[in-house]
Backbone as JSON, one array per atom type, in Angstrom:
{
  "sequence": "MPRSTRALAAPSLLIAATLLTSACQTKTQTPTPPTPATGSATPASGSATPTSTPAAAAPTGPVTRARLLAALPPAPTGSSPWKGKGGPAGLLTPAQYLTVEFGAKDGAKLLPAEKQTGLTFAAQRGWRQKGGTLVSVIVADYRDRVGAKTSYLELEAGLEQSDAGDSDFTLPGAADSSGVGDPALDRDGNTESDLIVLAGSELLHVLVRAPGTVDRATTEAVALQAYTNLCALSDCTAGSTS",
  "N": [[1.01, -1.26, 0.06], [0.4, 2.03, -0.59], [2.85, 4.65, 1.06], [1.45, 6.91, 1.48], [-1.34, 6.22, 2.16], [-1.01, 3.97, 3.71], [-0.13, 4.61, 6.17], [-0.91, 4.97, 9.47], [-4.47, 4.63, 9.87], [-7.22, 6.96, 10.94], [-8.89, 6.45, 14.01], [-12.3, 4.96, 13.74], [-14.29, 5.82, 15.85], [-16.57, 5.86, 16.93], [-17.13, 2.92, 16.21], [-15.88, 1.82, 18.29], [-16.78, 0.7, 20.39], [-17.94, -1.92, 19.94], [-15.72, -3.13, 18.87], [-14.58, -3.36, 21.12], [-15.92, -5.54, 22.58], [-15.77, -7.42, 21.09], [-14.69, -10.54, 20.82], [-13.44, -12.18, 19.31], [-11.85, -10.99, 17.38], [-9.53, -10.07, 18.56], [-6.04, -11.38, 19.26], [-5.06, -14.85, 20.43], [-2.79, -15.59, 21.63], [-0.97, -16.97, 24.51], [-0.03, -14.55, 26.84], [3.64, -14.43, 28.53], [4.54, -13.51, 31.24], [6.67, -10.86, 31.25], [10.28, -9.45, 32.0], [11.81, -6.15, 32.9], [14.44, -5.2, 30.3], [17.42, -4.22, 29.04], [19.99, -2.56, 27.67], [20.79, -2.26, 24.09], [18.67, -2.87, 21.73], [18.47, -3.39, 19.35], [18.67, -6.42, 16.78], [21.88, -8.67, 16.67], [23.7, -8.88, 13.45], [22.0, -11.48, 11.45], [21.0, -12.88, 14.17], [18.51, -14.76, 15.5], [14.7, -14.37, 15.32], [12.81, -12.96, 17.8], [11.11, -15.11, 20.37], [10.02, -15.79, 22.91], [9.19, -14.01, 25.93], [10.32, -13.25, 28.98], [9.96, -14.05, 32.52], [8.54, -11.78, 35.05], [8.51, -9.52, 37.63], [5.28, -8.27, 39.59], [3.96, -5.14, 38.7], [4.53, -1.78, 40.11], [3.34, 0.42, 41.6], [2.12, 4.14, 39.96], [1.98, 4.74, 36.81], [3.94, 7.07, 35.63], [5.16, 10.1, 33.76], [7.93, 10.36, 34.04], [8.85, 7.4, 34.29], [7.54, 6.23, 32.3], [8.75, 7.15, 29.9], [11.41, 6.27, 30.52], [11.13, 3.63, 30.04], [11.21, 3.45, 27.09], [13.17, 2.04, 24.71], [16.93, 2.44, 24.56], [18.35, 4.16, 22.0], [20.56, 2.67, 19.86], [24.22, 2.14, 20.49], [26.58, 4.04, 18.46], [24.18, 4.82, 16.52], [22.34, 7.87, 15.3], [19.93, 10.59, 16.18], [16.1, 10.27, 15.03], [13.88, 11.62, 13.71], [10.9, 10.39, 13.42], [7.95, 9.58, 12.76], [7.82, 12.57, 13.4], [6.92, 15.31, 15.18], [8.09, 16.44, 18.3], [10.99, 14.56, 20.12], [10.85, 12.81, 22.95], [8.77, 13.29, 25.71], [5.5, 13.74, 25.06], [2.35, 15.29, 24.38], [-1.36, 14.59, 24.98], [-2.37, 15.84, 22.63], [-0.14, 16.24, 20.75], [0.69, 13.51, 20.23], [-1.44, 12.53, 19.0], [-1.33, 14.17, 16.37], [1.36, 13.19, 15.72], [0.75, 10.22, 15.18], [-1.81, 10.71, 13.51], [-1.84, 12.74, 11.91], [-2.03, 16.55, 11.61], [-4.73, 17.38, 11.19], [-6.67, 15.17, 11.35], [-5.77, 14.38, 13.85], [-6.91, 16.57, 15.57], [-9.45, 16.5, 15.41], [-9.93, 13.95, 16.61], [-8.95, 14.34, 19.18], [-10.84, 15.08, 21.56], [-12.73, 12.96, 21.68], [-10.56, 10.76, 22.1], [-9.5, 11.61, 24.59], [-11.3, 11.17, 25.92], [-11.43, 8.38, 26.09], [-9.37, 8.29, 27.74], [-6.93, 9.07, 27.0], [-3.34, 9.79, 28.19], [-0.79, 11.02, 28.55], [2.03, 10.57, 26.1], [5.01, 8.95, 24.51], [7.74, 9.16, 22.96], [10.92, 7.93, 20.74], [13.18, 7.89, 18.44], [15.47, 6.53, 16.14], [18.64, 6.59, 13.58], [20.13, 3.86, 12.63], [23.22, 2.49, 12.14], [23.39, 1.2, 9.7], [21.69, 2.34, 8.31], [18.85, 1.81, 8.62], [15.82, 2.66, 9.89], [14.2, 3.35, 13.13], [11.72, 4.26, 14.71], [9.83, 4.53, 18.07], [6.98, 4.59, 19.87], [4.87, 5.16, 22.54], [1.79, 4.99, 24.18], [-0.08, 6.52, 26.91], [-2.69, 4.97, 29.13], [-5.87, 5.88, 30.62], [-6.92, 3.44, 31.74], [-6.63, -0.3, 30.85], [-8.87, -0.56, 29.49], [-9.36, 1.57, 28.13], [-7.25, 2.12, 26.67], [-7.26, -0.49, 25.29], [-9.47, -0.17, 23.78], [-8.61, 1.83, 21.75], [-6.05, 0.0, 20.78], [-7.59, -1.63, 18.8], [-9.0, -0.2, 17.32], [-6.37, 0.9, 16.0], [-5.56, -1.52, 14.97], [-7.41, -2.31, 13.02], [-7.02, -0.5, 11.48], [-4.36, -1.25, 10.41], [-4.72, -3.66, 9.03], [-5.8, -3.2, 6.76], [-4.15, -3.86, 4.31], [-2.13, -4.25, 1.37], [-1.75, -6.86, -1.07], [0.95, -7.89, -1.11], [1.9, -7.37, 1.36], [2.85, -8.62, 4.39], [1.58, -10.02, 7.21], [2.33, -9.75, 10.96], [3.01, -10.96, 14.45], [3.64, -10.26, 18.01], [5.32, -12.67, 19.53], [4.55, -14.1, 22.45], [2.9, -11.88, 23.66], [0.0, -10.96, 23.8], [-1.99, -9.38, 22.4], [-1.26, -8.23, 20.06], [-0.24, -6.93, 16.66], [1.04, -6.83, 13.11], [2.7, -5.53, 10.38], [4.37, -6.1, 7.18], [5.67, -3.89, 4.77], [6.95, -4.62, 1.53], [7.38, -2.92, -0.85], [9.61, -0.32, -1.96], [10.13, 2.69, -0.51], [10.56, 6.46, -1.79], [13.05, 6.46, -0.65], [13.9, 4.4, -0.94], [13.44, 2.24, 0.52], [12.07, 0.06, 2.75], [8.96, -0.77, 4.88], [7.94, -1.5, 8.2], [5.26, -1.83, 10.43], [4.35, -2.35, 13.87], [2.08, -2.72, 16.5], [0.9, -2.98, 19.98], [-0.24, -4.23, 22.5], [0.23, -3.0, 26.06], [-0.83, -3.7, 28.87], [-2.12, -1.18, 30.14], [-0.77, 0.51, 28.43], [-0.01, 1.64, 25.04], [1.66, 0.49, 22.12], [3.84, 1.39, 20.07], [5.73, 0.65, 17.12], [7.4, 1.52, 14.64], [9.59, 0.84, 11.61], [11.68, 1.72, 8.95], [13.53, 0.14, 6.59], [16.66, -0.41, 4.75], [16.18, -2.04, 1.52], [14.98, -4.75, 2.03], [12.38, -5.8, 3.94], [12.51, -5.79, 7.68], [12.0, -7.8, 9.8], [13.28, -8.73, 12.07], [14.55, -6.65, 13.85], [12.23, -4.77, 14.04], [10.32, -6.94, 15.76], [12.71, -7.2, 17.58], [13.03, -4.73, 18.7], [10.19, -3.92, 19.54], [10.03, -6.05, 21.43], [11.9, -5.39, 23.84], [10.53, -2.99, 24.44], [7.78, -3.72, 24.91], [8.79, -5.19, 27.15], [9.61, -3.77, 29.11], [7.42, -1.96, 29.69], [5.6, -4.02, 30.5], [6.67, -4.14, 33.15], [5.64, -1.91, 34.43], [3.06, -1.73, 33.95], [0.22, -3.96, 34.26], [0.31, -6.49, 32.48], [-0.84, -8.62, 31.82], [-3.85, -8.5, 33.41], [-6.45, -9.18, 32.27], [-6.3, -10.4, 29.34], [-7.18, -12.18, 28.48], [-9.62, -11.09, 27.33]],
  "CA": [[0.11, -0.34, 0.04], [1.23, 3.38, -0.87], [3.02, 5.02, 2.34], [0.64, 8.0, 1.98], [-2.84, 5.39, 2.85], [-0.5, 2.96, 4.57], [-0.11, 5.16, 7.97], [-2.08, 4.29, 10.7], [-5.7, 5.4, 9.54], [-7.5, 7.9, 11.9], [-10.02, 5.63, 14.14], [-13.71, 5.51, 13.61], [-14.32, 5.89, 17.3], [-17.95, 5.01, 16.75], [-17.6, 1.24, 16.35], [-14.92, 1.02, 19.18], [-17.37, -0.46, 21.93], [-18.46, -3.14, 19.34], [-14.63, -4.05, 18.74], [-13.85, -3.78, 22.29], [-16.56, -6.68, 23.13], [-15.8, -9.0, 20.3], [-13.26, -11.48, 21.26], [-13.04, -13.34, 17.93], [-11.13, -10.09, 16.55], [-7.91, -10.45, 19.03], [-4.6, -12.48, 19.23], [-5.19, -15.39, 21.29], [-1.26, -16.12, 22.45], [-0.88, -16.76, 26.31], [1.18, -14.01, 27.33], [4.42, -14.47, 29.21], [5.15, -11.84, 31.82], [8.28, -10.0, 30.69], [10.53, -8.88, 32.82], [12.34, -4.84, 32.08], [15.18, -5.1, 29.62], [18.29, -3.32, 29.2], [21.0, -2.15, 26.5], [20.56, -2.4, 22.63], [17.3, -3.72, 21.01], [18.78, -3.86, 17.92], [19.67, -7.83, 16.92], [22.95, -9.17, 15.84], [23.36, -9.87, 12.26], [21.69, -13.34, 11.66], [20.27, -13.32, 14.82], [17.35, -14.98, 15.47], [13.72, -13.58, 15.72], [12.29, -13.36, 19.47], [9.93, -15.97, 20.23], [9.37, -15.59, 23.94], [9.18, -12.98, 26.93], [11.18, -13.68, 30.04], [9.19, -13.63, 33.75], [8.53, -10.64, 35.6], [7.84, -9.18, 38.98], [4.21, -7.77, 39.48], [4.53, -3.95, 38.49], [4.56, -1.36, 41.41], [3.54, 2.15, 41.48], [1.74, 4.35, 38.67], [2.94, 5.19, 35.1], [4.49, 8.24, 35.56], [5.57, 10.52, 32.55], [9.6, 9.74, 33.41], [8.71, 6.25, 34.19], [7.04, 5.64, 30.8], [9.79, 7.44, 29.67], [12.45, 5.66, 30.99], [10.71, 2.44, 29.38], [11.61, 3.39, 25.83], [14.62, 1.43, 24.56], [17.65, 3.04, 24.25], [18.91, 4.16, 20.95], [22.15, 1.81, 19.91], [25.71, 2.56, 20.23], [26.8, 4.46, 17.27], [23.49, 5.63, 15.79], [21.93, 8.65, 15.42], [18.28, 10.58, 16.51], [15.18, 10.36, 13.44], [12.32, 12.32, 14.15], [10.44, 9.21, 13.14], [6.66, 10.25, 12.35], [7.73, 14.11, 13.57], [6.97, 15.79, 16.87], [9.45, 16.1, 19.64], [11.25, 13.49, 20.74], [10.68, 12.57, 24.63], [7.29, 13.29, 26.3], [4.02, 14.05, 24.14], [1.3, 15.71, 25.06], [-2.21, 13.69, 24.11], [-2.32, 16.35, 21.3], [1.14, 16.01, 19.84], [0.79, 12.07, 20.19], [-2.21, 11.99, 17.43], [-1.14, 14.59, 15.31], [2.46, 12.35, 14.97], [-0.07, 9.25, 14.43], [-2.84, 10.74, 12.41], [-1.82, 13.98, 11.36], [-2.75, 17.37, 12.58], [-6.19, 17.42, 11.19], [-7.33, 14.13, 11.9], [-5.43, 14.55, 15.09], [-7.45, 17.71, 16.52], [-10.81, 15.73, 15.31], [-9.83, 12.69, 17.79], [-8.53, 14.42, 20.89], [-11.69, 14.83, 22.42], [-12.71, 11.24, 22.37], [-9.19, 10.15, 22.89], [-9.4, 12.12, 26.13], [-12.6, 10.49, 27.15], [-10.92, 7.19, 26.39], [-8.63, 7.86, 29.13], [-5.52, 9.08, 26.81], [-3.14, 10.99, 29.22], [0.21, 11.44, 27.47], [2.83, 9.77, 25.8], [6.52, 9.12, 24.72], [8.48, 8.51, 21.62], [12.12, 7.73, 20.79], [13.72, 7.64, 17.17], [17.06, 6.64, 15.9], [19.03, 6.11, 12.38], [21.23, 2.98, 12.74], [24.88, 2.6, 11.5], [23.33, 0.53, 8.02], [20.64, 2.92, 7.37], [17.7, 1.47, 8.95], [15.56, 4.01, 10.95], [13.25, 2.62, 13.97], [11.11, 4.71, 15.71], [9.04, 3.76, 19.13], [5.89, 5.55, 20.26], [4.25, 4.66, 23.55], [0.28, 6.16, 24.79], [-0.46, 5.82, 28.33], [-4.21, 5.44, 28.73], [-5.95, 5.54, 32.68], [-6.72, 2.03, 32.28], [-6.19, -1.09, 29.93], [-10.05, -0.59, 28.25], [-9.29, 2.88, 27.21], [-5.66, 1.53, 25.81], [-7.59, -1.54, 24.44], [-10.25, 0.19, 22.74], [-7.78, 2.26, 20.64], [-5.6, -0.63, 20.24], [-8.45, -2.25, 18.37], [-8.9, 0.46, 15.84], [-5.45, 0.65, 15.15], [-5.37, -3.02, 14.42], [-8.14, -2.52, 12.1], [-6.46, 0.32, 10.33], [-3.28, -1.83, 9.86], [-5.33, -4.71, 8.3], [-6.12, -2.61, 5.48], [-2.82, -3.53, 3.53], [-1.85, -4.86, -0.07], [-1.36, -8.55, -1.58], [1.98, -8.35, -1.34], [2.24, -7.25, 2.41], [3.1, -10.08, 5.31], [1.36, -10.02, 8.86], [2.92, -10.84, 11.71], [2.5, -10.37, 15.86], [4.95, -10.18, 18.85], [5.23, -13.46, 20.26], [4.38, -13.55, 23.91], [2.12, -10.64, 23.73], [-1.5, -11.56, 24.04], [-2.45, -7.97, 21.71], [-0.23, -7.73, 18.73], [-0.64, -6.69, 15.18], [2.0, -6.21, 12.84], [2.41, -5.66, 8.92], [5.51, -5.64, 6.96], [5.39, -3.65, 3.52], [8.05, -4.71, 0.97], [7.42, -1.77, -1.69], [10.39, 0.93, -1.59], [9.69, 4.11, -0.84], [11.85, 7.06, -2.31], [14.64, 6.62, -0.42], [14.43, 2.77, -1.56], [13.11, 1.54, 2.38], [10.7, -0.55, 3.45], [8.67, -0.21, 6.16], [7.05, -2.74, 9.03], [4.11, -1.28, 11.45], [3.76, -3.16, 14.76], [1.25, -2.45, 17.73], [1.24, -3.89, 21.13], [-1.13, -3.82, 24.01], [0.73, -3.67, 27.08], [-1.46, -3.3, 30.11], [-2.69, 0.12, 29.9], [0.04, 1.42, 27.53], [-0.38, 0.95, 23.8], [3.19, 0.6, 21.85], [4.15, 1.68, 18.08], [7.36, 0.22, 16.62], [8.17, 1.58, 13.07], [10.85, 0.3, 11.1], [12.15, 1.72, 7.52], [14.79, -0.71, 6.29], [16.99, -0.58, 2.78], [16.26, -3.15, 0.44], [13.91, -5.94, 2.37], [11.54, -5.78, 5.62], [13.15, -5.78, 8.87], [11.03, -8.23, 10.44], [13.58, -9.28, 13.34], [14.57, -5.55, 14.14], [11.03, -5.05, 14.51], [10.19, -7.55, 16.66], [13.39, -6.89, 19.01], [12.81, -3.34, 19.41], [9.3, -4.05, 20.32], [9.84, -6.82, 22.86], [12.46, -4.87, 24.82], [9.7, -1.94, 24.83], [7.03, -4.52, 25.57], [9.08, -6.21, 28.28], [10.23, -2.67, 30.08], [6.06, -1.75, 29.68], [4.88, -4.87, 31.31], [7.09, -4.12, 34.54], [5.16, -0.57, 34.76], [1.76, -1.64, 33.67], [-0.37, -5.57, 34.56], [0.21, -7.2, 30.84], [-1.82, -9.86, 32.4], [-5.21, -8.24, 33.46], [-7.97, -8.91, 31.22], [-5.23, -10.9, 28.51], [-8.22, -13.15, 27.3], [-10.98, -10.16, 26.84]],
  "C": [[0.71, 1.21, -0.3], [1.56, 4.04, 0.72], [2.1, 6.07, 2.99], [-0.63, 7.59, 2.75], [-2.32, 4.63, 3.25], [-0.4, 3.29, 6.34], [-1.5, 5.04, 8.38], [-3.22, 5.03, 10.68], [-6.67, 5.84, 10.85], [-8.51, 6.55, 12.39], [-11.29, 6.01, 13.7], [-14.21, 4.84, 14.77], [-15.94, 5.19, 17.37], [-18.5, 3.51, 16.92], [-16.7, 0.69, 17.55], [-15.64, 0.1, 20.25], [-17.51, -1.49, 21.12], [-17.05, -3.84, 19.35], [-14.27, -4.48, 19.99], [-14.6, -4.95, 22.78], [-16.38, -7.75, 22.34], [-14.31, -9.5, 20.3], [-12.61, -11.91, 20.26], [-11.63, -12.2, 17.05], [-9.62, -9.56, 17.03], [-7.1, -11.23, 19.03], [-5.66, -13.1, 20.48], [-4.29, -15.87, 21.85], [-1.94, -15.71, 23.83], [0.55, -15.92, 26.11], [2.04, -14.72, 28.55], [4.49, -13.32, 30.11], [6.32, -11.8, 31.91], [8.87, -9.55, 32.25], [11.53, -7.3, 32.13], [14.13, -5.43, 31.33], [16.35, -3.81, 29.7], [19.26, -3.35, 27.98], [19.82, -2.07, 25.35], [19.16, -3.2, 22.55], [17.39, -4.35, 19.78], [19.46, -5.33, 17.73], [20.83, -7.82, 16.2], [22.78, -9.65, 14.32], [22.9, -11.29, 12.06], [21.03, -13.62, 12.71], [18.77, -14.03, 14.91], [16.04, -14.61, 15.73], [13.37, -13.75, 17.45], [11.56, -14.05, 19.64], [9.31, -16.03, 21.73], [9.49, -14.18, 25.0], [9.33, -13.33, 28.23], [9.81, -13.44, 31.32], [9.45, -12.66, 34.12], [7.66, -10.43, 36.97], [6.47, -8.42, 39.01], [4.61, -6.08, 39.75], [3.86, -3.25, 39.88], [4.45, -0.01, 40.86], [3.07, 3.06, 40.26], [2.68, 4.49, 38.08], [2.96, 6.55, 35.46], [4.93, 8.59, 34.31], [7.35, 9.93, 32.6], [9.26, 8.14, 33.92], [8.34, 5.63, 32.93], [8.13, 6.04, 29.82], [11.26, 6.84, 29.24], [12.43, 4.19, 30.07], [11.12, 2.14, 27.66], [13.03, 3.06, 25.58], [14.88, 2.26, 23.94], [18.4, 3.01, 22.81], [20.6, 3.27, 20.9], [23.36, 2.99, 20.0], [25.97, 3.13, 19.21], [25.47, 5.07, 16.22], [23.25, 7.05, 16.38], [20.43, 9.43, 15.68], [18.03, 10.83, 14.96], [14.3, 10.89, 14.77], [11.02, 11.41, 13.83], [9.45, 10.1, 11.99], [6.41, 11.99, 12.55], [7.24, 14.2, 14.94], [8.17, 15.51, 17.07], [9.67, 15.16, 19.9], [11.15, 13.77, 22.35], [8.89, 12.52, 24.97], [6.14, 14.2, 25.12], [2.88, 14.52, 24.75], [0.14, 14.81, 24.03], [-2.51, 14.51, 22.38], [-1.19, 16.32, 20.13], [1.11, 14.71, 19.15], [-0.35, 11.76, 19.01], [-2.1, 12.79, 16.35], [0.15, 14.04, 14.97], [1.92, 11.26, 14.72], [-0.92, 9.49, 13.18], [-2.56, 11.8, 11.54], [-2.49, 14.92, 12.27], [-4.07, 17.34, 12.38], [-6.92, 16.54, 11.39], [-7.1, 13.91, 13.47], [-6.5, 15.15, 16.28], [-8.82, 17.05, 16.46], [-10.93, 14.36, 16.41], [-9.71, 13.32, 19.03], [-9.76, 14.59, 21.47], [-12.06, 13.49, 23.14], [-11.11, 10.39, 22.65], [-8.87, 10.28, 24.11], [-10.26, 11.43, 27.01], [-12.22, 8.96, 27.06], [-9.98, 6.68, 27.52], [-7.01, 8.49, 28.46], [-5.31, 9.97, 27.98], [-1.66, 11.42, 28.92], [1.01, 10.32, 27.01], [4.46, 9.81, 25.4], [6.97, 8.68, 23.41], [9.85, 8.98, 21.65], [12.19, 7.62, 19.34], [14.7, 7.67, 17.25], [17.6, 6.07, 14.38], [20.04, 5.0, 12.67], [22.31, 2.95, 11.61], [24.19, 2.35, 9.78], [22.2, 1.37, 7.35], [19.28, 2.88, 7.99], [17.14, 2.65, 10.23], [14.42, 3.68, 11.99], [12.77, 4.23, 15.19], [9.93, 3.99, 16.87], [8.18, 4.71, 20.05], [5.21, 4.83, 21.34], [3.29, 5.64, 23.78], [0.07, 5.42, 26.13], [-1.87, 6.43, 28.29], [-4.84, 5.31, 30.75], [-6.35, 4.29, 32.92], [-6.59, 1.16, 31.08], [-7.65, -1.08, 28.81], [-10.09, 0.68, 27.45], [-7.77, 2.14, 26.05], [-6.17, 0.31, 24.72], [-8.67, -1.17, 22.95], [-9.49, 1.09, 21.43], [-6.77, 1.54, 19.92], [-6.65, -1.34, 19.05], [-8.64, -1.41, 17.26], [-7.79, 0.39, 15.09], [-5.36, -0.26, 14.32], [-6.16, -2.98, 13.35], [-7.81, -1.77, 11.07], [-5.08, -0.62, 9.59], [-3.81, -3.15, 8.81], [-5.6, -4.35, 7.02], [-4.81, -2.49, 4.62], [-2.95, -4.51, 2.14], [-1.57, -6.2, 0.12], [-0.07, -8.86, -0.76], [2.74, -7.76, 0.48], [2.19, -8.28, 3.1], [2.46, -9.26, 7.08], [2.15, -10.6, 9.91], [2.52, -9.9, 13.02], [3.94, -10.74, 16.43], [4.88, -11.32, 19.65], [5.73, -13.21, 21.83], [3.72, -12.62, 24.38], [0.66, -11.26, 23.28], [-2.28, -10.79, 22.62], [-1.5, -7.83, 20.92], [-0.62, -7.49, 17.65], [0.39, -6.03, 14.19], [2.05, -6.35, 10.97], [4.1, -5.02, 8.39], [5.24, -5.32, 5.27], [6.6, -3.93, 3.08], [8.66, -3.74, 0.07], [8.32, -0.88, -1.01], [9.54, 1.88, -1.74], [10.81, 4.87, -1.54], [13.16, 6.84, -1.98], [15.21, 5.03, -0.26], [14.59, 2.0, 0.05], [12.05, 1.4, 2.28], [10.14, -0.44, 4.68], [7.62, -1.29, 6.73], [6.5, -1.38, 10.01], [4.14, -2.45, 12.54], [3.43, -2.73, 16.33], [0.99, -3.38, 18.52], [0.2, -3.37, 22.02], [-0.34, -4.34, 25.12], [0.14, -3.31, 28.38], [-2.37, -2.17, 29.66], [-2.04, 0.88, 29.14], [0.06, 0.79, 25.92], [1.14, 1.31, 23.05], [3.0, 0.5, 20.25], [4.92, 1.43, 17.91], [6.7, 0.76, 15.24], [9.43, 1.53, 12.61], [11.14, 0.46, 9.31], [13.58, 1.11, 7.26], [15.17, -0.8, 4.71], [16.62, -1.83, 2.71], [14.75, -4.48, 0.85], [13.23, -5.39, 3.82], [12.45, -6.19, 6.57], [12.57, -6.26, 10.13], [11.56, -8.1, 12.17], [13.97, -7.82, 14.04], [13.37, -4.89, 14.41], [10.33, -5.3, 15.6], [11.06, -7.51, 17.96], [13.02, -5.9, 19.53], [11.48, -3.31, 20.14], [9.33, -5.01, 21.3], [10.63, -6.17, 23.91], [11.2, -3.6, 25.41], [8.47, -2.66, 25.28], [7.42, -4.75, 27.16], [8.83, -4.69, 29.28], [8.19, -2.18, 30.38], [5.23, -2.26, 30.8], [5.54, -4.84, 33.18], [6.33, -2.64, 34.99], [3.32, -0.95, 34.82], [1.13, -3.09, 33.78], [-0.54, -5.76, 33.13], [-0.73, -8.24, 31.07], [-3.27, -9.78, 32.64], [-6.02, -8.17, 32.26], [-7.56, -9.69, 29.58], [-6.38, -11.58, 27.63], [-9.36, -12.62, 26.73], [-10.89, -10.05, 25.25]]
}
């Protein structure tokens, strides 16, 4: 799908409640509680795609802005900053988050409903790796898992609107995850992978643009590290079968 149309579609909030109660539209993998990860999330050349998440202690304390920012995977050594989908690096207001994900016009329309859903704040980090691969990590915090899952299901529906050449994938170990790899090259010669993951009351979005071929390994490795860290902040097992 062309990049101008394959970007995350603005949610149709009128159907959110219906999607939320439709269990058949969610992934059914049994999640394994993870532990916080440290260090670079970028896999070594030829490394295997991650297949599981480690066990973790129960989350403690509220999800604060500082804790959410600290949960973002660090940029690998030797990388340089990348603005990703735009907006400032670091903490984002609800308005900034929606603008980054959906553009200024649609973001402004969605802001009142997303605040009602429970969107509180967000954070993002992006980098360019030595080989040219571009990585963006965005996490949005919601008051509770119900609100986060409502938005997750809407974004999942947008990702499912993919071309025949696209490949679908999920994050092993996460109960709710949905990814699409687009092999079509953009004007810079890059493919694109999008992966969204529900982590308790947090909504994770990893975007990877890689030269030549879809880099699913990096997408999953970065998402796994972020998901592991987020599950130390928010209970990723609560309501996982809903």
